[in-house]
N, CA, C and O of each residue as an XYZ file, in Angstrom:
468
protein
N    -116.350   -107.089    -60.190
C    -117.810   -106.447    -60.294
C    -117.194   -104.792    -59.819
O    -116.265   -104.299    -59.179
N    -117.994   -104.510    -60.343
C    -117.505   -102.701    -60.189
C    -117.922   -101.994    -59.033
O    -117.254   -101.071    -58.568
N    -118.955   -102.367    -58.564
C    -119.451   -101.743    -57.045
C    -119.651   -102.902    -56.167
O    -119.597   -104.069    -56.554
N    -119.904   -102.491    -54.871
C    -120.364   -103.555    -53.784
C    -121.314   -102.854    -53.283
O    -120.949   -101.998    -52.477
N    -122.703   -102.953    -53.549
C    -124.391   -102.287    -53.333
C    -123.905   -100.730    -53.340
O    -124.039    -99.973    -52.378
N    -123.279   -100.359    -54.677
C    -123.263    -98.914    -54.807
C    -121.911    -97.937    -54.318
O    -121.738    -96.719    -54.300
N    -121.113    -99.032    -53.961
C    -119.745    -98.606    -53.535
C    -118.591    -98.948    -54.364
O    -118.426   -100.148    -54.585
N    -117.647    -97.996    -54.931
C    -116.545    -98.384    -55.999
C    -115.469    -98.585    -54.674
O    -115.537    -98.152    -53.524
N    -114.133    -99.703    -55.573
C    -113.285    -99.659    -55.008
C    -112.310    -98.336    -54.653
O    -111.351    -98.455    -53.890
N    -112.638    -97.148    -55.250
C    -112.075    -96.062    -54.889
C    -112.707    -95.608    -53.884
O    -111.851    -95.260    -53.071
N    -113.906    -95.381    -53.412
C    -114.536    -95.491    -52.519
C    -114.057    -95.985    -51.392
O    -113.480    -95.255    -50.586
N    -114.206    -97.078    -51.220
C    -113.569    -97.754    -49.919
C    -112.019    -97.374    -49.978
O    -111.606    -97.078    -48.857
N    -111.363    -97.325    -50.655
C    -109.829    -96.833    -50.800
C    -109.745    -95.913    -50.151
O    -108.749    -95.789    -49.437
N    -111.016    -94.679    -50.162
C    -110.887    -93.233    -49.579
C    -111.177    -93.699    -47.995
O    -110.674    -93.338    -46.931
N    -112.159    -94.611    -48.312
C    -112.261    -94.805    -46.460
C    -111.621    -95.409    -45.555
O    -111.733    -95.488    -44.332
N    -110.779    -95.920    -46.486
C    -109.507    -96.912    -45.238
C    -108.771    -97.874    -46.165
O    -109.206    -99.011    -46.352
N    -107.537    -97.377    -46.809
C    -106.945    -98.132    -47.481
C    -106.579    -99.134    -47.412
O    -105.819    -99.546    -48.289
N    -106.876    -99.767    -46.586
C    -106.495   -101.785    -46.444
C    -107.866   -102.139    -46.557
O    -107.914   -103.260    -46.053
N    -108.907   -101.853    -46.897
C    -110.038   -102.689    -47.183
C    -109.680   -103.057    -48.299
O    -109.036   -104.093    -48.134
N    -109.738   -102.757    -49.527
C    -109.852   -103.475    -51.288
C    -108.817   -104.336    -51.038
O    -109.142   -105.433    -51.494
N    -107.217   -104.398    -50.302
C    -106.143   -105.595    -50.342
C    -106.898   -106.310    -49.361
O    -107.077   -107.348    -49.999
N    -107.686   -106.568    -47.847
C    -108.243   -106.972    -46.675
C    -109.355   -107.903    -47.693
O    -109.303   -109.130    -47.609
N    -110.229   -107.327    -48.528
C    -111.293   -108.212    -48.947
C    -110.432   -109.344    -50.066
O    -110.610   -110.560    -49.988
N    -109.511   -108.714    -51.067
C    -108.940   -109.317    -52.031
C    -107.911   -110.588    -51.458
O    -107.747   -111.578    -52.171
N    -107.117   -110.457    -49.880
C    -106.726   -111.229    -49.604
C    -107.819   -112.262    -49.075
O    -107.941   -113.398    -49.533
N    -108.593   -111.729    -48.061
C    -110.035   -113.015    -48.216
C    -110.209   -114.036    -49.414
O    -110.043   -115.246    -49.261
N    -110.541   -113.476    -50.567
C    -111.108   -114.276    -51.656
C    -109.756   -115.023    -51.861
O    -110.034   -116.221    -51.814
N    -108.763   -114.905    -52.015
C    -107.862   -115.628    -52.127
C    -107.596   -117.015    -51.124
O    -107.205   -118.177    -51.242
N    -108.043   -116.146    -50.143
C    -108.050   -117.543    -49.236
C    -108.950   -118.485    -49.041
O    -108.721   -119.595    -48.561
N    -110.498   -117.863    -49.584
C    -111.434   -118.819    -49.585
C    -110.978   -119.839    -50.686
O    -110.933   -121.065    -50.576
N    -110.629   -119.021    -51.842
C    -110.149   -119.960    -52.703
C    -109.471   -121.056    -52.681
O    -109.733   -122.102    -53.275
N    -108.368   -120.766    -51.816
C    -107.316   -121.880    -51.625
C    -108.062   -123.056    -50.429
O    -107.766   -124.245    -50.311
N    -109.212   -122.183    -49.545
C    -109.760   -123.491    -48.690
C    -110.877   -124.247    -49.661
O    -111.220   -125.241    -49.021
N    -111.284   -124.230    -50.375
C    -112.328   -124.263    -51.549
C    -111.490   -125.688    -52.586
O    -111.984   -126.741    -52.990
N    -110.194   -125.175    -52.733
C    -109.281   -126.172    -53.666
C    -109.076   -127.187    -52.827
O    -108.947   -128.354    -53.197
N    -109.019   -126.629    -51.142
C    -107.933   -127.635    -50.591
C    -109.408   -128.882    -50.525
O    -109.336   -130.039    -50.939
N    -110.436   -128.346    -50.006
C    -111.653   -129.279    -50.086
C    -111.605   -129.887    -50.744
O    -111.728   -131.086    -50.493
N    -111.412   -129.458    -51.892
C    -111.919   -130.199    -53.132
C    -110.366   -131.883    -53.475
O    -110.609   -133.033    -53.841
N    -109.062   -131.286    -53.164
C    -108.476   -132.320    -53.173
C    -108.441   -133.679    -52.344
O    -108.169   -134.859    -52.565
N    -108.840   -132.926    -51.317
C    -109.191   -133.940    -49.965
C    -110.528   -134.726    -50.384
O    -110.463   -135.953    -50.318
N    -111.677   -134.172    -50.788
C    -112.575   -134.990    -51.083
C    -112.273   -136.152    -52.550
O    -112.587   -137.312    -52.819
N    -111.544   -135.113    -53.180
C    -111.066   -136.701    -54.440
C    -110.328   -137.245    -54.262
O    -110.343   -138.184    -55.058
N    -109.029   -137.328    -53.218
C    -108.357   -138.593    -52.070
C    -109.209   -139.170    -51.733
O    -109.376   -140.253    -52.294
N    -109.969   -138.848    -50.893
C    -110.927   -140.035    -50.201
C    -111.768   -140.586    -50.867
O    -112.429   -141.510    -50.393
N    -111.940   -140.138    -52.141
C    -113.047   -140.861    -52.572
C    -112.457   -141.629    -53.726
O    -113.112   -142.538    -54.236
N    -110.976   -141.241    -54.266
C    -110.205   -142.062    -55.194
C    -109.224   -143.150    -54.253
O    -108.541   -144.015    -54.800
N    -109.272   -142.964    -52.774
C    -108.275   -144.128    -52.309
C    -109.332   -144.473    -51.055
O    -108.872   -145.400    -50.388
N    -110.113   -144.179    -50.745
C    -111.227   -144.502    -49.111
C    -112.539   -144.759    -49.954
O    -112.895   -145.934    -49.861
N    -113.124   -144.199    -50.528
C    -114.792   -144.816    -50.906
C    -114.062   -145.835    -52.190
O    -114.982   -146.526    -52.626
N    -113.514   -145.972    -52.502
C    -113.263   -147.047    -54.464
C    -112.644   -148.253    -53.495
O    -112.521   -149.346    -54.047
N    -112.115   -148.116    -51.646
C    -111.930   -149.040    -51.521
C    -112.942   -149.896    -50.608
O    -113.041   -151.087    -50.316
N    -113.861   -148.358    -50.201
C    -115.080   -149.648    -49.688
C    -115.158   -149.260    -48.035
O    -115.591   -149.914    -47.086
N    -114.665   -148.163    -48.095
C    -114.342   -147.370    -46.443
C    -116.085   -146.478    -46.220
O    -116.662   -145.756    -47.033
N    -116.318   -146.699    -45.482
C    -118.167   -145.826    -45.459
C    -117.470   -144.555    -44.662
O    -118.052   -143.481    -44.811
N    -116.035   -144.561    -43.657
C    -115.772   -143.831    -43.522
C    -115.227   -142.091    -44.285
O    -115.422   -140.939    -43.899
N    -114.392   -142.756    -45.671
C    -114.293   -142.066    -46.547
C    -115.516   -141.084    -46.865
O    -115.551   -139.876    -46.629
N    -116.584   -141.928    -47.496
C    -117.541   -140.974    -47.736
C    -118.399   -140.366    -47.246
O    -119.138   -139.555    -47.804
N    -118.394   -140.825    -45.706
C    -118.860   -139.741    -44.905
C    -118.164   -138.463    -45.235
O    -118.521   -137.447    -45.831
N    -116.662   -138.972    -44.454
C    -116.276   -137.469    -44.735
C    -115.717   -136.397    -46.283
O    -115.185   -135.336    -46.611
N    -116.256   -137.499    -46.730
C    -115.909   -136.747    -48.322
C    -117.439   -136.045    -48.522
O    -117.643   -135.231    -49.422
N    -118.401   -136.431    -47.643
C    -119.518   -135.400    -48.264
C    -120.002   -134.258    -47.101
O    -120.404   -133.127    -47.373
N    -119.877   -134.780    -45.859
C    -119.547   -133.920    -44.630
C    -118.415   -132.212    -44.617
O    -118.434   -131.156    -43.984
N    -117.601   -132.799    -45.668
C    -116.497   -131.435    -45.227
C    -116.837   -130.537    -46.525
O    -116.159   -129.516    -46.412
N    -117.573   -130.488    -47.665
C    -117.818   -129.642    -48.758
C    -119.554   -129.068    -48.186
O    -120.120   -127.990    -48.369
N    -120.061   -130.473    -47.366
C    -121.752   -129.990    -47.108
C    -121.418   -128.688    -45.641
O    -122.299   -127.891    -45.323
N    -120.498   -128.707    -45.168
C    -120.088   -127.824    -43.862
C    -119.913   -126.383    -44.480
O    -120.583   -125.400    -44.163
N    -118.850   -126.423    -45.460
C    -118.863   -125.278    -45.996
C    -120.117   -124.535    -46.970
O    -120.359   -123.334    -47.089
N    -120.599   -125.364    -47.419
C    -121.779   -124.828    -48.049
C    -122.690   -124.042    -46.808
O    -123.059   -122.870    -46.725
N    -122.872   -125.136    -45.948
C    -123.517   -124.455    -44.817
C    -123.300   -123.232    -43.985
O    -124.083   -122.400    -43.527
N    -122.009   -123.374    -43.927
C    -121.672   -122.488    -43.690
C    -121.708   -121.154    -44.550
O    -122.374   -120.278    -43.998
N    -121.205   -120.822    -45.656
C    -121.314   -119.919    -46.432
C    -122.274   -119.298    -47.350
O    -122.126   -118.098    -47.580
N    -123.338   -120.002    -47.970
C    -124.200   -119.956    -48.640
C    -125.215   -119.122    -47.707
O    -125.241   -117.910    -47.920
N    -125.924   -119.555    -46.853
C    -126.616   -118.832    -46.202
C    -126.703   -117.340    -46.019
O    -127.751   -116.694    -46.040
N    -125.709   -116.950    -45.869
C    -125.377   -114.805    -45.671
C    -125.610   -114.608    -46.820
O    -125.942   -113.521    -47.293
N    -125.455   -115.703    -47.455
C    -126.086   -114.678    -48.948
C    -127.417   -114.002    -49.438
O    -127.524   -113.243    -50.400
N    -128.651   -114.526    -48.385
C    -129.903   -114.779    -48.824
C    -130.330   -114.122    -47.198
O    -131.090   -114.646    -46.384
N    -129.625   -112.916    -47.064
C    -130.228   -112.218    -45.501
C    -130.625   -110.578    -46.401
O    -131.259   -109.797    -45.692
N    -130.454   -110.314    -47.147
C    -130.321   -109.732    -48.030
C    -129.781   -108.181    -47.159
O    -130.501   -107.437    -46.494
N    -128.110   -108.017    -47.475
C    -126.887   -107.503    -46.993
C    -126.851   -107.118    -48.400
O    -126.552   -105.928    -48.500
N    -127.074   -107.768    -49.676
C    -126.320   -107.296    -51.012
C    -126.895   -108.023    -51.833
O    -127.221   -109.210    -51.851
N    -126.987   -107.152    -52.536
C    -127.471   -106.866    -53.894
C    -126.784   -107.561    -55.375
O    -126.163   -106.889    -56.199
N    -127.018   -108.860    -55.480
C    -126.337   -109.476    -56.420
C    -127.087   -110.302    -57.322
O    -128.129   -110.883    -57.019
N    -126.469   -110.337    -58.546
C    -127.050   -111.473    -59.434
C    -126.698   -112.416    -58.989
O    -125.504   -112.699    -59.086
N    -127.801   -113.470    -58.175
C    -127.395   -114.498    -57.858
C    -127.160   -115.316    -58.575
O    -126.398   -116.118    -58.035
N    -127.496   -115.688    -59.938
C    -126.993   -116.913    -60.451
C    -125.182   -116.528    -60.927
O    -124.231   -117.270    -60.682
N    -125.111   -115.135    -61.669
C    -124.008   -115.352    -61.617
C    -122.770   -114.932    -60.870
O    -121.601   -114.747    -61.208
N    -123.573   -114.828    -59.494
C    -122.539   -114.570    -58.197
C    -122.834   -116.129    -57.378
O    -122.096   -116.277    -56.404
N    -123.539   -116.976    -57.572
C    -123.678   -118.681    -56.949
C    -123.506   -119.552    -57.877
O    -123.118   -120.631    -57.430
N    -123.664   -119.508    -59.190
C    -124.061   -120.186    -60.140
C    -123.376   -121.705    -60.151
O    -123.724   -122.885    -60.178
N    -122.075   -120.821    -60.109
C    -120.593   -121.749    -59.783
C    -120.710   -122.825    -58.246
O    -120.367   -123.990    -58.046
N    -121.112   -122.176    -57.697
C    -121.233   -122.917    -55.990
C    -122.687   -124.098    -56.526
O    -122.615   -125.310    -56.326
N    -123.857   -123.456    -57.174
C    -124.543   -124.568    -57.339
C    -124.505   -125.517    -58.116
O    -124.963   -126.601    -57.753
N    -123.790   -125.305    -59.750
C    -123.699   -126.462    -60.206
C    -121.944   -127.644    -59.327
O    -121.644   -128.835    -59.417
N    -121.277   -126.432    -58.588
C    -120.268   -127.651    -58.248
C    -121.026   -128.436    -56.658
O    -120.470   -129.103    -55.785
N    -122.497   -127.994    -56.800
C    -123.081   -128.772    -55.479
C    -123.606   -129.736    -56.193
O    -123.657   -130.840    -55.651
N    -124.227   -129.568    -57.828
C    -124.860   -130.561    -58.170
C    -124.125   -131.642    -58.386
O    -124.502   -132.798    -58.198
N    -122.519   -131.116    -58.990
C    -121.746   -132.430    -59.403
C    -121.557   -133.315    -58.055
O    -121.567   -134.546    -58.036
N    -121.369   -132.399    -56.844
C    -121.205   -133.258    -55.708
C    -121.935   -134.408    -55.052
O    -121.619   -135.281    -54.244
N    -123.015   -134.082    -55.699
C    -124.151   -134.816    -54.912
C    -124.535   -135.875    -55.770
O    -124.888   -136.922    -55.227
N    -124.534   -135.779    -57.472
C    -124.311   -136.666    -58.290
C    -122.963   -137.611    -58.064
O    -122.779   -138.778    -58.408
N    -122.223   -136.832    -57.470
C    -120.594   -138.673    -57.136
C    -121.255   -138.574    -55.883
O    -121.218   -139.773    -55.606
N    -121.813   -138.068    -54.948
C    -121.895   -138.827    -53.955
C    -122.680   -140.145    -53.936
O    -122.200   -141.263    -53.744
N    -124.323   -139.750    -54.229
C    -124.838   -140.608    -54.889
C    -124.530   -141.965    -55.627
O    -124.890   -143.099    -55.310
N    -123.636   -141.475    -56.882
C    -123.152   -142.105    -57.333
C    -121.875   -143.457    -56.577
O    -121.912   -144.677    -56.740
N    -121.211   -142.910    -56.044
C    -120.370   -143.406    -55.373
C    -120.917   -144.154    -53.633
O    -120.162   -144.794    -52.901
N    -122.427   -143.820    -53.327
C    -123.315   -144.654    -52.517
C    -123.942   -145.747    -52.780
O    -124.290   -146.517    -51.885
N    -124.249   -146.036    -54.481
C    -124.561   -146.926    -54.758
C    -123.810   -148.259    -55.121
O    -124.182   -149.432    -55.135
N    -122.536   -147.605    -55.429
C    -121.316   -149.155    -55.163
C    -120.882   -149.096    -54.082
O    -120.427   -150.163    -53.670
N    -120.803   -147.845    -53.091
C    -120.308   -148.620    -51.794
C    -121.209   -149.614    -50.754
O    -120.865   -150.261    -49.764
N    -122.683   -149.419    -51.513
C    -124.169   -150.493    -51.071
C    -123.691   -151.789    -51.539
O    -123.423   -152.739    -50.804
N    -123.603   -151.764    -52.797
C    -123.050   -153.456    -53.335
C    -121.780   -154.109    -52.729
O    -121.433   -155.290    -52.705
N    -121.358   -153.304    -52.382
C    -119.772   -154.073    -51.900
C    -119.903   -154.203    -50.173
O    -120.068   -153.353    -49.298
N    -119.802   -155.166    -50.153
C    -119.261   -155.606    -48.657
C    -118.775   -154.881    -47.754
O    -117.694   -154.331    -47.962
N    -119.564   -154.676    -46.335
C    -119.277   -153.760    -45.381
C    -117.822   -153.741    -45.164
O    -117.281   -154.788    -44.811
N    -116.920   -152.358    -45.384
C    -115.698   -152.563    -44.894
C    -115.656   -152.171    -43.378
O    -116.661   -151.804    -42.768
N    -114.497   -152.270    -42.860
C    -114.385   -152.066    -41.705
C    -114.059   -150.064    -41.011
O    -114.149   -149.120    -41.796
N    -113.889   -149.967    -40.275
C    -113.721   -148.937    -39.925
C    -112.112   -148.542    -39.621
O    -111.817   -147.414    -39.226
C-alpha cells in the first residue's frame, strides 16, 4: 500500500520514525496470531471433532469467530479509505471456508453418538 488515507511512509517517518516499524511489528504479530488460531482450529478438528468431541467443535468455531468479531467491524467505521475486496477479500474467503468446514463437521458430529465432555 503506497499511502494510508493519503499519507506516505516517508511522511509518517518524518512525523515519528518509530511509527512505520511499529505498524510492521503489529502486522507481523497479527499474522502470527492468525496462523496460531488456524493451527489450533486444525488440531481441534483433526483430533477432537473427528473423535466426536462437541467441546472441540465449539472451541474450533468460537476461536476464529472472536477474532473476526474483534477485527472486522473496525474496517467499516469510516476511518479508512480502502478497496474492501482487496483488503478483506482473503478474510471473507477464509470465513467462507471456515463456515463450510464447520457445517460439514457439525453434520458428521450430529450423526455420531454424543461424546462426553
